[in-house]
A tleap script that builds the chain and sets N, CA, C and O, in Angstrom:
source leaprc.protein.ff14SB
mol = sequence {
  NMET LYS ARG ARG ASP SER ASP ASP PRO LYS
  ALA TRP PHE ALA LYS ALA GLU GLN ASP TRP
  ARG VAL ALA GLU LEU ALA LEU HIE ALA GLY
  GLU PRO LEU PRO GLU HIE CYS CYS TYR HIE
  SER GLN GLN CYS ALA GLU LYS TYR LEU LYS
  GLY TYR LEU LYS SER GLN LYS LYS SER TYR
  ARG TRP SER HIE GLU LEU GLY TYR LEU ILE
  GLU LEU CYS ALA GLN SER HIE PRO GLU PHE
  LYS VAL PHE LYS LYS ASP ALA GLU ILE LEU
  THR ARG LEU ALA GLU PRO SER ARG TYR PRO
  MET PRO ASP GLU MET GLU ILE THR GLU VAL
  VAL GLY ARG LYS ALA MET GLU ILE ALA GLY
  ARG ILE ARG SER PHE VAL LEU SER ARG MET
  GLY CSER
}
set mol.1.N position { -20.666 -1.446 -14.141 }
set mol.1.CA position { -20.477 -2.625 -13.898 }
set mol.1.C position { -19.940 -2.716 -12.381 }
set mol.1.O position { -19.072 -1.896 -12.082 }
set mol.2.N position { -20.250 -3.387 -11.650 }
set mol.2.CA position { -19.849 -3.659 -10.297 }
set mol.2.C position { -18.566 -4.773 -10.083 }
set mol.2.O position { -18.483 -6.000 -10.120 }
set mol.3.N position { -17.626 -3.661 -9.843 }
set mol.3.CA position { -16.258 -4.523 -9.635 }
set mol.3.C position { -16.073 -6.415 -8.609 }
set mol.3.O position { -16.714 -6.775 -7.622 }
set mol.4.N position { -15.416 -6.883 -9.071 }
set mol.4.CA position { -15.810 -8.262 -8.798 }
set mol.4.C position { -14.440 -8.228 -7.920 }
set mol.4.O position { -13.560 -7.697 -8.598 }
set mol.5.N position { -13.962 -8.623 -6.623 }
set mol.5.CA position { -12.482 -9.105 -6.503 }
set mol.5.C position { -12.935 -10.383 -5.151 }
set mol.5.O position { -13.942 -10.773 -4.560 }
set mol.6.N position { -11.526 -10.640 -5.189 }
set mol.6.CA position { -11.465 -12.226 -4.127 }
set mol.6.C position { -11.881 -11.582 -2.184 }
set mol.6.O position { -11.589 -10.619 -1.474 }
set mol.7.N position { -12.594 -12.692 -2.097 }
set mol.7.CA position { -12.921 -12.474 -0.655 }
set mol.7.C position { -11.972 -13.387 0.464 }
set mol.7.O position { -12.235 -13.685 1.629 }
set mol.8.N position { -10.530 -13.766 -0.533 }
set mol.8.CA position { -9.974 -14.384 0.589 }
set mol.8.C position { -8.904 -13.656 0.742 }
set mol.8.O position { -8.282 -13.199 -0.217 }
set mol.9.N position { -8.559 -13.461 2.045 }
set mol.9.CA position { -7.370 -12.360 2.592 }
set mol.9.C position { -6.276 -13.177 1.932 }
set mol.9.O position { -5.358 -12.437 1.577 }
set mol.10.N position { -6.122 -14.104 1.726 }
set mol.10.CA position { -4.592 -14.950 1.718 }
set mol.10.C position { -4.597 -14.262 -0.077 }
set mol.10.O position { -3.829 -13.342 -0.361 }
set mol.11.N position { -5.401 -14.768 -0.961 }
set mol.11.CA position { -5.239 -14.070 -2.033 }
set mol.11.C position { -4.410 -12.658 -2.055 }
set mol.11.O position { -3.286 -12.498 -2.531 }
set mol.12.N position { -5.202 -11.713 -1.450 }
set mol.12.CA position { -4.966 -10.290 -1.402 }
set mol.12.C position { -3.489 -10.350 -0.837 }
set mol.12.O position { -2.746 -9.546 -1.400 }
set mol.13.N position { -2.942 -11.054 0.066 }
set mol.13.CA position { -1.523 -10.790 0.311 }
set mol.13.C position { -0.541 -11.252 -0.466 }
set mol.13.O position { 0.490 -10.615 -0.681 }
set mol.14.N position { -0.857 -12.682 -1.059 }
set mol.14.CA position { -0.200 -12.954 -2.363 }
set mol.14.C position { 0.089 -11.758 -3.284 }
set mol.14.O position { 1.259 -11.431 -3.485 }
set mol.15.N position { -0.646 -11.278 -3.691 }
set mol.15.CA position { -0.918 -10.242 -4.385 }
set mol.15.C position { 0.171 -9.039 -3.786 }
set mol.15.O position { 1.176 -8.673 -4.395 }
set mol.16.N position { -0.235 -8.567 -2.575 }
set mol.16.CA position { 0.486 -7.582 -2.003 }
set mol.16.C position { 2.180 -8.152 -2.229 }
set mol.16.O position { 2.988 -7.335 -2.669 }
set mol.17.N position { 2.560 -9.317 -1.964 }
set mol.17.CA position { 3.724 -9.691 -1.893 }
set mol.17.C position { 4.637 -9.785 -3.170 }
set mol.17.O position { 5.849 -9.720 -3.372 }
set mol.18.N position { 3.639 -9.947 -3.856 }
set mol.18.CA position { 4.168 -9.554 -5.906 }
set mol.18.C position { 4.439 -7.884 -5.804 }
set mol.18.O position { 5.527 -7.513 -6.246 }
set mol.19.N position { 3.648 -6.982 -5.325 }
set mol.19.CA position { 3.856 -5.574 -5.024 }
set mol.19.C position { 5.223 -5.311 -4.487 }
set mol.19.O position { 6.145 -4.677 -5.001 }
set mol.20.N position { 5.154 -5.954 -3.306 }
set mol.20.CA position { 6.614 -5.689 -2.622 }
set mol.20.C position { 7.625 -5.884 -3.442 }
set mol.20.O position { 8.403 -4.970 -3.716 }
set mol.21.N position { 7.791 -7.670 -4.163 }
set mol.21.CA position { 9.090 -7.926 -4.407 }
set mol.21.C position { 9.404 -7.032 -5.584 }
set mol.21.O position { 10.578 -6.733 -5.798 }
set mol.22.N position { 8.365 -6.552 -6.417 }
set mol.22.CA position { 8.454 -5.235 -7.686 }
set mol.22.C position { 9.179 -3.980 -7.125 }
set mol.22.O position { 10.182 -3.524 -7.674 }
set mol.23.N position { 8.659 -3.473 -6.073 }
set mol.23.CA position { 9.091 -2.381 -5.412 }
set mol.23.C position { 10.212 -2.954 -5.313 }
set mol.23.O position { 10.765 -2.541 -6.333 }
set mol.24.N position { 11.089 -3.747 -4.703 }
set mol.24.CA position { 12.280 -3.745 -3.945 }
set mol.24.C position { 13.469 -4.107 -5.415 }
set mol.24.O position { 14.683 -3.906 -5.437 }
set mol.25.N position { 12.494 -4.746 -6.637 }
set mol.25.CA position { 13.727 -4.498 -8.092 }
set mol.25.C position { 13.329 -2.895 -8.257 }
set mol.25.O position { 14.264 -2.102 -8.369 }
set mol.26.N position { 12.224 -2.489 -8.272 }
set mol.26.CA position { 12.455 -1.229 -8.722 }
set mol.26.C position { 13.570 -0.503 -8.438 }
set mol.26.O position { 14.362 -0.025 -9.249 }
set mol.27.N position { 13.602 -0.430 -7.002 }
set mol.27.CA position { 14.865 0.328 -6.482 }
set mol.27.C position { 16.188 0.065 -6.629 }
set mol.27.O position { 17.153 0.798 -6.846 }
set mol.28.N position { 16.051 -1.295 -6.450 }
set mol.28.CA position { 17.460 -2.130 -6.449 }
set mol.28.C position { 17.706 -2.379 -8.377 }
set mol.28.O position { 18.268 -3.427 -8.695 }
set mol.29.N position { 17.385 -1.658 -9.228 }
set mol.29.CA position { 17.619 -2.144 -11.081 }
set mol.29.C position { 19.009 -1.413 -10.631 }
set mol.29.O position { 19.384 -0.794 -9.635 }
set mol.30.N position { 19.711 -1.893 -12.166 }
set mol.30.CA position { 20.713 -1.239 -12.433 }
set mol.30.C position { 20.564 0.279 -12.513 }
set mol.30.O position { 21.454 1.129 -12.492 }
set mol.31.N position { 19.730 0.374 -12.575 }
set mol.31.CA position { 19.585 2.521 -12.572 }
set mol.31.C position { 18.186 2.252 -11.990 }
set mol.31.O position { 17.235 1.643 -12.479 }
set mol.32.N position { 18.336 2.911 -10.744 }
set mol.32.CA position { 17.003 2.713 -10.221 }
set mol.32.C position { 15.476 2.940 -10.835 }
set mol.32.O position { 15.479 3.083 -12.058 }
set mol.33.N position { 14.516 2.982 -10.366 }
set mol.33.CA position { 13.005 3.684 -10.828 }
set mol.33.C position { 12.237 3.948 -9.824 }
set mol.33.O position { 11.190 3.381 -9.510 }
set mol.34.N position { 12.841 4.942 -9.247 }
set mol.34.CA position { 12.174 5.219 -7.664 }
set mol.34.C position { 10.396 5.528 -7.659 }
set mol.34.O position { 9.533 5.296 -6.813 }
set mol.35.N position { 10.360 6.018 -8.730 }
set mol.35.CA position { 8.489 5.883 -8.729 }
set mol.35.C position { 7.902 5.023 -9.005 }
set mol.35.O position { 6.695 5.069 -8.771 }
set mol.36.N position { 8.423 3.945 -9.576 }
set mol.36.CA position { 7.639 3.141 -9.609 }
set mol.36.C position { 7.728 2.015 -8.153 }
set mol.36.O position { 6.906 1.332 -7.541 }
set mol.37.N position { 9.214 2.287 -8.039 }
set mol.37.CA position { 9.143 1.647 -6.059 }
set mol.37.C position { 7.718 1.887 -5.274 }
set mol.37.O position { 7.072 1.104 -4.578 }
set mol.38.N position { 7.423 3.466 -5.696 }
set mol.38.CA position { 6.594 4.155 -4.858 }
set mol.38.C position { 5.343 3.870 -5.102 }
set mol.38.O position { 4.503 3.875 -4.203 }
set mol.39.N position { 5.062 3.586 -6.354 }
set mol.39.CA position { 3.899 2.984 -6.632 }
set mol.39.C position { 3.680 1.630 -6.401 }
set mol.39.O position { 2.496 1.371 -6.183 }
set mol.40.N position { 4.557 0.541 -6.376 }
set mol.40.CA position { 4.531 -0.769 -5.985 }
set mol.40.C position { 4.498 -0.687 -4.671 }
set mol.40.O position { 3.573 -1.391 -4.265 }
set mol.41.N position { 5.120 -0.111 -3.714 }
set mol.41.CA position { 5.017 0.056 -2.263 }
set mol.41.C position { 3.499 0.668 -2.059 }
set mol.41.O position { 2.799 0.212 -1.154 }
set mol.42.N position { 3.138 1.440 -2.697 }
set mol.42.CA position { 1.623 1.969 -2.280 }
set mol.42.C position { 0.664 0.627 -2.438 }
set mol.42.O position { -0.043 0.280 -1.492 }
set mol.43.N position { 0.676 0.002 -3.496 }
set mol.43.CA position { 0.077 -0.768 -4.008 }
set mol.43.C position { 0.196 -1.998 -2.940 }
set mol.43.O position { -0.824 -2.528 -2.500 }
set mol.44.N position { 1.330 -2.365 -2.601 }
set mol.44.CA position { 1.649 -3.430 -1.738 }
set mol.44.C position { 0.360 -3.396 0.024 }
set mol.44.O position { -0.342 -4.199 0.638 }
set mol.45.N position { 0.689 -2.155 0.102 }
set mol.45.CA position { 0.171 -1.498 1.186 }
set mol.45.C position { -1.557 -1.709 1.266 }
set mol.45.O position { -2.402 -2.327 1.913 }
set mol.46.N position { -1.444 -0.797 0.198 }
set mol.46.CA position { -3.543 -1.071 -0.177 }
set mol.46.C position { -3.838 -2.371 -0.356 }
set mol.46.O position { -5.029 -2.497 -0.071 }
set mol.47.N position { -3.330 -3.512 -0.713 }
set mol.47.CA position { -3.765 -5.017 -1.006 }
set mol.47.C position { -3.258 -5.638 0.401 }
set mol.47.O position { -3.840 -6.696 0.639 }
set mol.48.N position { -2.468 -5.314 1.242 }
set mol.48.CA position { -2.815 -5.424 2.719 }
set mol.48.C position { -3.573 -5.552 3.403 }
set mol.48.O position { -3.967 -6.490 4.095 }
set mol.49.N position { -4.084 -3.733 3.127 }
set mol.49.CA position { -5.333 -3.405 4.097 }
set mol.49.C position { -6.669 -3.604 3.597 }
set mol.49.O position { -7.630 -3.272 4.292 }
set mol.50.N position { -6.821 -4.122 2.440 }
set mol.50.CA position { -7.815 -4.560 1.975 }
set mol.50.C position { -8.055 -6.273 1.902 }
set mol.50.O position { -9.058 -6.895 1.551 }
set mol.51.N position { -7.147 -6.611 2.227 }
set mol.51.CA position { -6.487 -8.051 2.574 }
set mol.51.C position { -6.822 -8.337 4.235 }
set mol.51.O position { -7.103 -9.476 4.608 }
set mol.52.N position { -6.782 -7.564 4.875 }
set mol.52.CA position { -7.150 -7.268 6.356 }
set mol.52.C position { -8.788 -7.112 6.240 }
set mol.52.O position { -9.450 -7.894 6.923 }
set mol.53.N position { -9.598 -5.993 5.283 }
set mol.53.CA position { -10.920 -5.980 5.706 }
set mol.53.C position { -11.234 -7.217 5.723 }
set mol.53.O position { -11.415 -7.842 6.767 }
set mol.54.N position { -11.368 -7.877 4.159 }
set mol.54.CA position { -11.612 -8.995 3.809 }
set mol.54.C position { -11.581 -9.870 5.256 }
set mol.54.O position { -12.624 -10.277 5.769 }
set mol.55.N position { -10.612 -10.040 5.685 }
set mol.55.CA position { -10.694 -10.722 6.573 }
set mol.55.C position { -11.534 -11.002 7.994 }
set mol.55.O position { -11.537 -11.777 8.950 }
set mol.56.N position { -12.163 -9.968 7.531 }
set mol.56.CA position { -12.927 -9.088 8.915 }
set mol.56.C position { -14.032 -8.777 8.552 }
set mol.56.O position { -14.796 -8.155 9.290 }
set mol.57.N position { -14.423 -9.244 7.023 }
set mol.57.CA position { -15.600 -9.210 6.713 }
set mol.57.C position { -16.377 -7.928 6.627 }
set mol.57.O position { -17.605 -7.849 6.579 }
set mol.58.N position { -15.613 -7.038 6.616 }
set mol.58.CA position { -15.575 -5.442 6.277 }
set mol.58.C position { -15.773 -5.020 4.769 }
set mol.58.O position { -14.879 -5.389 4.008 }
set mol.59.N position { -16.858 -4.272 4.210 }
set mol.59.CA position { -16.950 -3.952 3.164 }
set mol.59.C position { -16.405 -2.697 2.973 }
set mol.59.O position { -16.318 -2.024 4.000 }
set mol.60.N position { -15.934 -2.088 1.738 }
set mol.60.CA position { -15.191 -0.833 1.437 }
set mol.60.C position { -15.415 -0.254 0.033 }
set mol.60.O position { -15.758 -1.116 -0.776 }
set mol.61.N position { -15.322 0.828 -0.398 }
set mol.61.CA position { -15.752 1.178 -1.621 }
set mol.61.C position { -14.688 1.172 -2.307 }
set mol.61.O position { -13.695 1.433 -1.628 }
set mol.62.N position { -14.413 0.897 -3.844 }
set mol.62.CA position { -13.257 1.025 -4.354 }
set mol.62.C position { -12.037 2.487 -4.324 }
set mol.62.O position { -12.327 3.637 -4.654 }
set mol.63.N position { -11.025 2.129 -3.961 }
set mol.63.CA position { -10.348 3.202 -3.695 }
set mol.63.C position { -8.992 3.042 -3.658 }
set mol.63.O position { -8.644 1.996 -3.110 }
set mol.64.N position { -8.124 3.737 -4.061 }
set mol.64.CA position { -6.295 3.699 -3.874 }
set mol.64.C position { -5.787 4.267 -2.414 }
set mol.64.O position { -4.662 4.253 -1.913 }
set mol.65.N position { -7.349 4.897 -1.801 }
set mol.65.CA position { -6.608 6.318 -0.976 }
set mol.65.C position { -6.745 5.318 0.306 }
set mol.65.O position { -7.764 4.869 0.830 }
set mol.66.N position { -4.973 5.065 0.729 }
set mol.66.CA position { -5.112 4.676 1.827 }
set mol.66.C position { -5.353 5.144 3.216 }
set mol.66.O position { -5.399 4.357 4.161 }
set mol.67.N position { -5.488 6.282 3.323 }
set mol.67.CA position { -6.087 6.344 4.431 }
set mol.67.C position { -7.493 6.377 4.660 }
set mol.67.O position { -7.949 6.456 5.801 }
set mol.68.N position { -8.185 6.323 3.669 }
set mol.68.CA position { -9.451 5.861 3.848 }
set mol.68.C position { -9.769 4.615 4.333 }
set mol.68.O position { -10.699 4.360 5.099 }
set mol.69.N position { -8.647 3.531 3.678 }
set mol.69.CA position { -8.305 2.334 3.974 }
set mol.69.C position { -8.253 1.795 5.871 }
set mol.69.O position { -8.893 1.088 6.649 }
set mol.70.N position { -7.319 2.486 5.860 }
set mol.70.CA position { -6.767 2.832 7.288 }
set mol.70.C position { -7.812 3.102 8.611 }
set mol.70.O position { -7.780 2.598 9.734 }
set mol.71.N position { -8.614 3.953 8.111 }
set mol.71.CA position { -9.940 4.446 8.850 }
set mol.71.C position { -10.709 3.229 9.127 }
set mol.71.O position { -11.056 2.900 10.261 }
set mol.72.N position { -11.002 2.474 7.897 }
set mol.72.CA position { -12.134 1.537 8.253 }
set mol.72.C position { -11.027 -0.172 9.020 }
set mol.72.O position { -11.574 -0.991 9.759 }
set mol.73.N position { -9.714 -0.276 8.637 }
set mol.73.CA position { -9.034 -1.018 9.479 }
set mol.73.C position { -9.164 -0.663 10.836 }
set mol.73.O position { -9.187 -1.631 11.596 }
set mol.74.N position { -9.259 0.510 11.386 }
set mol.74.CA position { -9.076 1.128 13.096 }
set mol.74.C position { -10.391 1.107 13.609 }
set mol.74.O position { -10.529 1.221 14.826 }
set mol.75.N position { -11.496 0.964 12.793 }
set mol.75.CA position { -12.991 0.077 13.194 }
set mol.75.C position { -12.577 -1.270 14.142 }
set mol.75.O position { -13.153 -1.580 15.185 }
set mol.76.N position { -11.616 -1.880 13.625 }
set mol.76.CA position { -11.604 -3.187 14.487 }
set mol.76.C position { -10.161 -3.397 15.325 }
set mol.76.O position { -9.818 -4.333 16.047 }
set mol.77.N position { -9.539 -2.326 15.003 }
set mol.77.CA position { -8.435 -2.510 15.768 }
set mol.77.C position { -7.784 -1.080 15.638 }
set mol.77.O position { -7.144 -0.628 14.689 }
set mol.78.N position { -8.077 -0.546 16.711 }
set mol.78.CA position { -7.998 1.203 16.573 }
set mol.78.C position { -6.392 1.572 16.625 }
set mol.78.O position { -5.983 2.733 16.624 }
set mol.79.N position { -5.393 0.197 16.678 }
set mol.79.CA position { -3.988 0.683 16.699 }
set mol.79.C position { -3.408 1.268 15.379 }
set mol.79.O position { -2.525 2.114 15.236 }
set mol.80.N position { -4.224 0.514 14.345 }
set mol.80.CA position { -3.918 0.851 12.848 }
set mol.80.C position { -4.042 2.755 12.668 }
set mol.80.O position { -3.690 3.608 11.853 }
set mol.81.N position { -4.384 2.724 13.289 }
set mol.81.CA position { -4.930 4.861 13.466 }
set mol.81.C position { -3.207 5.672 13.306 }
set mol.81.O position { -2.969 6.831 12.964 }
set mol.82.N position { -2.233 4.586 13.686 }
set mol.82.CA position { -1.101 5.023 14.444 }
set mol.82.C position { -0.233 5.558 12.384 }
set mol.82.O position { 0.760 6.261 12.196 }
set mol.83.N position { -1.054 4.931 11.385 }
set mol.83.CA position { -0.192 5.024 9.764 }
set mol.83.C position { -1.097 5.753 9.266 }
set mol.83.O position { -0.946 5.969 8.064 }
set mol.84.N position { -2.357 6.407 9.944 }
set mol.84.CA position { -3.028 7.387 9.218 }
set mol.84.C position { -2.248 8.637 8.454 }
set mol.84.O position { -2.880 9.370 7.693 }
set mol.85.N position { -0.905 8.822 8.693 }
set mol.85.CA position { -0.377 10.169 8.481 }
set mol.85.C position { 0.539 9.502 7.174 }
set mol.85.O position { 0.433 9.869 6.004 }
set mol.86.N position { 1.630 8.233 7.776 }
set mol.86.CA position { 2.127 7.479 6.646 }
set mol.86.C position { 1.298 6.752 5.265 }
set mol.86.O position { 1.910 6.553 4.216 }
set mol.87.N position { 0.293 6.507 5.378 }
set mol.87.CA position { -0.667 6.197 4.353 }
set mol.87.C position { -1.357 7.321 3.602 }
set mol.87.O position { -2.322 6.985 2.915 }
set mol.88.N position { -0.958 8.816 3.627 }
set mol.88.CA position { -1.330 9.807 3.537 }
set mol.88.C position { -0.441 9.830 2.467 }
set mol.88.O position { -0.734 9.665 1.283 }
set mol.89.N position { 0.791 10.069 2.996 }
set mol.89.CA position { 2.106 10.174 2.409 }
set mol.89.C position { 2.526 9.116 1.523 }
set mol.89.O position { 3.242 9.397 0.562 }
set mol.90.N position { 2.212 8.102 1.709 }
set mol.90.CA position { 2.305 6.819 0.212 }
set mol.90.C position { 1.668 7.155 -0.883 }
set mol.90.O position { 2.134 7.377 -2.001 }
set mol.91.N position { 0.071 7.196 -0.345 }
set mol.91.CA position { -0.466 7.677 -1.251 }
set mol.91.C position { -0.243 8.686 -2.324 }
set mol.91.O position { -0.506 8.593 -3.523 }
set mol.92.N position { 0.300 9.681 -1.651 }
set mol.92.CA position { 0.554 11.132 -2.793 }
set mol.92.C position { 1.678 10.432 -3.331 }
set mol.92.O position { 1.759 10.447 -4.560 }
set mol.93.N position { 2.419 9.922 -2.799 }
set mol.93.CA position { 3.986 9.047 -3.903 }
set mol.93.C position { 3.726 8.461 -4.380 }
set mol.93.O position { 4.486 8.341 -5.341 }
set mol.94.N position { 2.504 7.428 -4.405 }
set mol.94.CA position { 2.012 6.820 -5.844 }
set mol.94.C position { 1.376 7.696 -7.149 }
set mol.94.O position { 1.371 7.157 -8.255 }
set mol.95.N position { 0.941 8.809 -7.011 }
set mol.95.CA position { 0.644 9.282 -8.115 }
set mol.95.C position { 1.615 9.438 -9.176 }
set mol.95.O position { 1.379 8.885 -10.250 }
set mol.96.N position { 2.978 10.305 -8.986 }
set mol.96.CA position { 3.936 10.753 -10.248 }
set mol.96.C position { 4.077 9.283 -11.077 }
set mol.96.O position { 4.018 9.123 -12.296 }
set mol.97.N position { 4.230 8.520 -10.294 }
set mol.97.CA position { 4.296 6.970 -11.365 }
set mol.97.C position { 2.903 6.702 -12.183 }
set mol.97.O position { 2.734 5.866 -13.070 }
set mol.98.N position { 2.130 7.451 -11.755 }
set mol.98.CA position { 0.647 7.059 -12.334 }
set mol.98.C position { 0.327 7.948 -13.642 }
set mol.98.O position { -0.233 7.666 -14.702 }
set mol.99.N position { 0.809 8.935 -13.231 }
set mol.99.CA position { 0.005 10.324 -14.342 }
set mol.99.C position { 1.310 11.479 -14.340 }
set mol.99.O position { 1.990 11.884 -13.398 }
set mol.100.N position { 1.351 11.832 -15.848 }
set mol.100.CA position { 2.214 13.092 -15.671 }
set mol.100.C position { 1.695 14.263 -14.756 }
set mol.100.O position { 0.529 14.512 -15.064 }
set mol.101.N position { 2.066 14.922 -13.925 }
set mol.101.CA position { 1.814 15.990 -13.400 }
set mol.101.C position { 2.540 17.316 -13.191 }
set mol.101.O position { 3.758 17.370 -13.028 }
set mol.102.N position { 1.839 18.252 -13.203 }
set mol.102.CA position { 2.644 19.717 -13.646 }
set mol.102.C position { 3.588 19.806 -12.509 }
set mol.102.O position { 4.812 19.756 -12.620 }
set mol.103.N position { 3.014 19.924 -11.555 }
set mol.103.CA position { 3.566 20.546 -9.875 }
set mol.103.C position { 4.547 18.627 -9.755 }
set mol.103.O position { 3.753 17.836 -9.245 }
set mol.104.N position { 5.227 18.283 -9.926 }
set mol.104.CA position { 5.120 16.851 -9.626 }
set mol.104.C position { 6.407 17.172 -9.185 }
set mol.104.O position { 7.160 17.970 -9.743 }
set mol.105.N position { 6.761 16.202 -7.649 }
set mol.105.CA position { 7.954 16.709 -6.777 }
set mol.105.C position { 8.809 15.557 -7.660 }
set mol.105.O position { 8.335 14.851 -8.551 }
set mol.106.N position { 10.121 15.559 -7.198 }
set mol.106.CA position { 10.753 15.065 -7.736 }
set mol.106.C position { 10.830 13.623 -6.496 }
set mol.106.O position { 11.083 13.784 -5.302 }
set mol.107.N position { 10.567 12.377 -7.104 }
set mol.107.CA position { 10.900 11.135 -6.596 }
set mol.107.C position { 12.295 10.310 -6.702 }
set mol.107.O position { 12.650 9.654 -7.682 }
set mol.108.N position { 12.992 10.474 -5.522 }
set mol.108.CA position { 14.298 9.928 -5.618 }
set mol.108.C position { 14.488 8.685 -5.222 }
set mol.108.O position { 13.432 8.107 -4.964 }
set mol.109.N position { 15.647 7.932 -5.049 }
set mol.109.CA position { 15.711 6.897 -4.515 }
set mol.109.C position { 15.656 7.261 -3.131 }
set mol.109.O position { 15.971 6.147 -2.714 }
set mol.110.N position { 15.495 7.991 -2.007 }
set mol.110.CA position { 15.585 7.931 -0.822 }
set mol.110.C position { 14.169 8.077 -0.345 }
set mol.110.O position { 13.736 7.747 0.759 }
set mol.111.N position { 13.373 8.736 -1.556 }
set mol.111.CA position { 11.796 9.040 -1.449 }
set mol.111.C position { 11.228 7.592 -1.728 }
set mol.111.O position { 10.032 7.402 -1.509 }
set mol.112.N position { 11.943 6.654 -2.156 }
set mol.112.CA position { 11.417 5.291 -2.798 }
set mol.112.C position { 11.767 4.702 -1.262 }
set mol.112.O position { 10.893 4.170 -0.579 }
set mol.113.N position { 12.670 4.807 -0.965 }
set mol.113.CA position { 12.908 3.644 0.399 }
set mol.113.C position { 12.079 4.145 1.018 }
set mol.113.O position { 11.196 3.354 1.350 }
set mol.114.N position { 11.875 5.695 1.524 }
set mol.114.CA position { 10.942 6.132 2.619 }
set mol.114.C position { 9.428 5.156 2.185 }
set mol.114.O position { 8.788 4.488 2.997 }
set mol.115.N position { 9.130 5.298 0.794 }
set mol.115.CA position { 7.765 4.603 0.688 }
set mol.115.C position { 8.171 3.115 0.871 }
set mol.115.O position { 7.306 2.541 1.531 }
set mol.116.N position { 9.143 2.334 0.529 }
set mol.116.CA position { 9.197 0.852 1.183 }
set mol.116.C position { 9.118 0.666 2.458 }
set mol.116.O position { 8.636 -0.385 2.881 }
set mol.117.N position { 9.633 1.771 3.421 }
set mol.117.CA position { 9.909 1.682 4.448 }
set mol.117.C position { 8.231 1.575 5.386 }
set mol.117.O position { 7.945 0.867 6.352 }
set mol.118.N position { 7.277 2.699 4.537 }
set mol.118.CA position { 6.160 2.792 5.236 }
set mol.118.C position { 5.206 1.704 5.023 }
set mol.118.O position { 4.526 1.255 5.946 }
set mol.119.N position { 5.140 1.240 3.728 }
set mol.119.CA position { 4.766 0.077 3.120 }
set mol.119.C position { 5.309 -0.876 3.889 }
set mol.119.O position { 4.368 -1.359 4.519 }
set mol.120.N position { 6.577 -1.562 4.269 }
set mol.120.CA position { 6.838 -2.760 5.267 }
set mol.120.C position { 6.408 -2.039 6.542 }
set mol.120.O position { 7.317 -2.387 7.296 }
set mol.121.N position { 5.748 -1.398 7.137 }
set mol.121.CA position { 5.831 -1.494 8.450 }
set mol.121.C position { 4.004 -1.196 7.968 }
set mol.121.O position { 3.553 -1.459 9.083 }
set mol.122.N position { 3.357 -1.020 7.539 }
set mol.122.CA position { 1.728 -1.525 7.127 }
set mol.122.C position { 1.830 -2.965 7.146 }
set mol.122.O position { 1.211 -3.562 8.026 }
set mol.123.N position { 2.496 -3.594 6.333 }
set mol.123.CA position { 2.894 -5.199 5.615 }
set mol.123.C position { 3.308 -5.738 7.299 }
set mol.123.O position { 2.534 -6.452 7.937 }
set mol.124.N position { 4.133 -5.443 7.642 }
set mol.124.CA position { 4.220 -5.988 9.046 }
set mol.124.C position { 3.161 -6.306 10.158 }
set mol.124.O position { 2.921 -7.288 10.861 }
set mol.125.N position { 2.536 -4.817 9.983 }
set mol.125.CA position { 1.353 -4.917 11.021 }
set mol.125.C position { 0.211 -5.525 10.681 }
set mol.125.O position { -0.225 -6.256 11.571 }
set mol.126.N position { -0.233 -5.490 9.996 }
set mol.126.CA position { -1.682 -6.565 9.486 }
set mol.126.C position { -0.877 -8.120 9.458 }
set mol.126.O position { -1.446 -9.052 10.026 }
set mol.127.N position { 0.304 -8.330 8.858 }
set mol.127.CA position { 0.629 -9.568 9.354 }
set mol.127.C position { 0.648 -9.981 10.646 }
set mol.127.O position { 0.200 -11.089 10.941 }
set mol.128.N position { 1.034 -9.358 11.334 }
set mol.128.CA position { 1.103 -9.694 12.652 }
set mol.128.C position { -0.457 -9.520 13.508 }
set mol.128.O position { -0.665 -10.055 14.597 }
set mol.129.N position { -1.150 -8.936 13.005 }
set mol.129.CA position { -2.872 -8.653 13.417 }
set mol.129.C position { -3.435 -10.439 12.773 }
set mol.129.O position { -4.381 -10.985 13.340 }
set mol.130.N position { -2.929 -10.929 11.944 }
set mol.130.CA position { -3.592 -12.361 11.160 }
set mol.130.C position { -2.740 -13.074 11.651 }
set mol.130.O position { -2.943 -14.218 11.245 }
set mol.131.N position { -1.696 -13.027 12.456 }
set mol.131.CA position { -1.203 -14.344 13.345 }
set mol.131.C position { -0.578 -14.919 12.561 }
set mol.131.O position { -0.466 -16.140 12.667 }
set mol.132.N position { 0.050 -14.200 11.488 }
set mol.132.CA position { 1.124 -14.868 10.640 }
set mol.132.C position { 2.512 -14.859 10.861 }
set mol.132.O position { 3.265 -15.447 10.085 }
savepdb mol mol.pdb
quit
């Protein structure tokens, strides 16, 4: 079954903002949940990148891999390449919140803050390219 999602960039950005807010809540909870902060930070960045691609009428394969999405975005605006390494880091940081892993890195509050920082830069960059 082929996945069907919205072609409206604003719908993607609205969902991304929900992930941004959940990441903030996870980090600032009475007992912080940094793994979930990392997950929702990655989801925020992913949805902003997919929304950008939708605005450019670019198709993509279904993927959570931010590096891949950055490469596609860079076809329209090469400046996106500056996020390649950060995108790969954010993709890796999201994995421990999804699945138990044998050699799991410890996701601390500091790591959660780093994930939000990366997502925030991608978020701001996309919005600046959209004229918002």
